[in-house]
C-alpha positions as CSV (number, residue, x, y, z in Angstrom):
1,X,-12.2,180.6,105.1
2,X,-10.3,181.7,102.0
3,X,-9.5,178.0,101.3
4,X,-13.3,177.4,100.9
5,X,-13.5,180.2,98.4
6,X,-10.4,179.0,96.5
7,X,-11.9,175.5,96.3
8,X,-15.2,176.9,95.1
9,X,-13.4,178.7,92.2
10,X,-11.6,175.4,91.3
11,X,-14.9,173.5,91.4
12,X,-16.6,176.1,89.2
13,X,-13.8,176.0,86.6
14,X,-13.8,172.2,86.6
15,X,-17.5,172.1,86.2
16,X,-17.3,174.3,83.1
17,X,-15.3,171.6,81.3
18,X,-18.1,169.1,81.4
19,X,-21.3,171.3,81.6
20,X,-21.6,173.1,78.3
21,X,-24.2,175.5,79.9
22,X,-22.0,176.5,82.8
23,X,-21.4,180.3,82.8
24,X,-17.6,179.8,83.2
25,X,-17.4,177.8,80.0
26,X,-17.2,181.0,78.0
27,X,-15.1,183.8,79.4
28,X,-13.6,187.1,78.5
29,X,-9.9,187.1,77.7
30,X,-7.9,190.4,77.7
31,X,-4.6,191.0,76.0
32,X,-2.8,194.3,75.3
33,X,-1.6,195.3,71.8
34,X,1.8,196.8,71.2
35,X,0.5,200.3,71.9
36,X,-0.9,199.1,75.3
37,X,-4.6,199.2,74.3
38,X,-6.7,196.5,75.8
39,X,-8.1,193.9,73.4
40,X,-11.0,191.7,74.6
41,X,-12.6,188.6,73.2
42,X,-14.8,185.7,74.3
43,X,-13.0,182.3,74.4
44,X,-13.9,178.8,75.5
45,X,-12.3,177.1,78.5
46,X,-11.0,173.8,77.1
47,X,-9.0,172.5,80.1
48,X,-8.2,173.3,83.7
49,X,-5.5,171.3,85.5
50,X,-4.6,170.6,89.2
51,X,-1.9,173.3,89.0
52,X,-4.7,175.9,88.3
53,X,-3.5,176.3,84.6
54,X,-6.2,177.1,82.1
55,X,-6.2,176.1,78.4
56,X,-7.9,177.5,75.3
57,X,-7.7,176.7,71.6
58,X,-7.1,179.3,68.9
59,X,-5.9,179.8,65.3
60,X,-2.2,180.5,65.5
61,X,-2.6,183.4,63.0
62,X,-5.0,185.3,65.3
63,X,-4.3,188.7,66.9
64,X,-4.3,187.2,70.4
65,X,-1.1,185.2,69.4
66,X,0.6,188.4,68.2
67,X,-0.4,190.2,71.4
68,X,0.9,187.3,73.6
69,X,4.2,187.3,71.7
70,X,4.5,191.0,72.3
71,X,3.2,191.0,75.9
72,X,2.8,187.6,77.6
73,X,0.4,188.7,80.3
74,X,-3.3,188.1,79.9
75,X,-6.4,188.5,82.1
76,X,-9.5,186.2,82.2
77,X,-12.9,187.3,83.4
78,X,-15.5,184.8,84.5
79,X,-19.0,185.7,85.7
80,X,-22.0,183.7,86.9
81,X,-25.1,186.0,86.8
82,X,-27.2,183.6,88.9
83,X,-24.7,183.3,91.7
84,X,-23.5,186.9,91.3
85,X,-19.9,185.6,91.4
86,X,-17.0,187.1,89.5
87,X,-13.5,185.6,89.1
88,X,-10.6,187.5,87.5
89,X,-7.4,185.6,86.7
90,X,-4.1,187.3,85.8
91,X,-1.8,184.9,84.0
92,X,1.3,184.5,81.9
93,X,0.3,183.0,78.5
94,X,2.3,180.3,76.7
95,X,1.8,179.0,73.2
96,X,1.9,175.2,73.2
97,X,3.9,174.0,70.2
98,X,4.4,170.3,71.3
99,X,3.2,168.2,68.4
100,X,1.9,165.4,70.6
101,X,-0.2,167.7,72.8
102,X,-1.6,169.4,69.7
103,X,-2.4,166.1,68.0
104,X,-4.1,164.7,71.1
105,X,-6.3,167.9,71.5
106,X,-7.0,168.0,67.7
107,X,-8.4,164.4,67.8
108,X,-10.9,165.4,70.5
109,X,-12.4,168.3,68.5
110,X,-15.6,167.5,66.6
111,X,-15.1,167.5,62.8
112,X,-17.5,170.5,62.3
113,X,-15.5,172.5,64.8
114,X,-12.1,171.8,63.1
115,X,-13.1,174.1,60.3
116,X,-12.6,177.0,62.6
117,X,-8.8,176.4,62.4
118,X,-8.6,175.8,58.6
119,X,-9.7,179.0,57.0
120,X,-7.6,180.2,54.1
121,X,-7.9,183.8,55.4
122,X,-6.6,184.5,58.8
123,X,-9.0,185.6,61.6
124,X,-9.9,189.2,61.4
125,X,-9.3,189.6,57.6
126,X,-12.1,191.3,55.7
127,X,-14.3,189.1,53.5
128,X,-17.2,190.0,51.1
129,X,-19.8,187.6,52.4
130,X,-19.9,185.7,55.8
131,X,-21.6,182.8,54.0
132,X,-18.5,182.4,51.7
133,X,-15.4,181.4,53.7
134,X,-12.7,179.3,52.0
135,X,-11.2,176.4,53.9
136,X,-8.1,174.3,53.5
137,X,-8.4,170.5,53.1
138,X,-5.2,169.2,54.8
139,X,-3.7,172.1,56.7
140,X,-4.7,173.7,59.9
141,X,-3.6,176.6,62.1
142,X,-4.7,175.0,65.4
143,X,-2.8,175.8,68.6
144,X,-3.3,175.8,72.3
145,X,-2.7,178.6,74.8
146,X,-1.8,177.8,78.3
147,X,-2.5,180.3,81.0
148,X,-0.3,180.1,84.2
149,X,-1.9,182.3,86.8
150,X,-0.1,184.3,89.4
151,X,-3.2,186.1,90.8
152,X,-6.8,185.2,91.2
153,X,-9.5,187.6,92.5
154,X,-13.0,186.5,93.7
155,X,-16.0,188.7,94.2
156,X,-19.4,187.6,95.5
157,X,-22.1,190.2,95.4
158,X,-24.4,189.7,98.4
159,X,-26.1,191.6,101.2
160,X,-25.4,192.8,103.7
161,X,-21.7,192.7,102.6
162,X,-20.1,191.7,99.3
163,X,-17.2,189.3,99.7
164,X,-13.9,189.8,97.9
165,X,-10.8,187.7,98.1
166,X,-7.4,187.7,96.5
167,X,-5.1,184.7,95.9
168,X,-1.5,185.0,94.9
169,X,0.7,182.2,93.8
170,X,3.6,181.7,96.2
171,X,6.0,178.9,95.3
172,X,3.9,175.8,94.7
173,X,0.8,177.1,96.5
174,X,-1.6,179.9,96.9
175,X,-1.9,182.5,99.7
176,X,-5.4,184.0,100.1
177,X,-6.6,187.1,101.9
178,X,-9.8,189.0,102.0
179,X,-9.8,192.5,100.5
180,X,-12.3,195.4,100.5
181,X,-14.9,194.8,97.8
């Protein structure tokens, strides 16, 4: 039965790639700063492959990049309020620096969205007015983060009993078991 749950998780993540209103399209990503404090932010799921790897885009000057360089482990929290389903993924994060992969992804980004990766100031810097942000013409700070999970937890809130399962990567596959909600 855990196989059915695992396949449901995969289906939901795959659906989030094509359905812009899918609740898993935007998720909460957690990193830890150098002092061990949690840092949370909402990111967009950009890709999900057959090996269960997740991909997001970011500005390479962002704090999340600094945190990943310091501590490579991240967590991702997905929640569907209609299905009352939560998925938490623990993963090792990798910064993609392959020029071909970056160029291929960059070409698929709408022109108006490319501006998010071309600001003169780095993300998080103070500005005087949110309406006045300066952009570069021919340079960008676009990069891709790849999350390689080692653990996935599923929680379905329902009555009479909630259902919770844990999946751990073992070799090239996943071992699933039910756990107390």
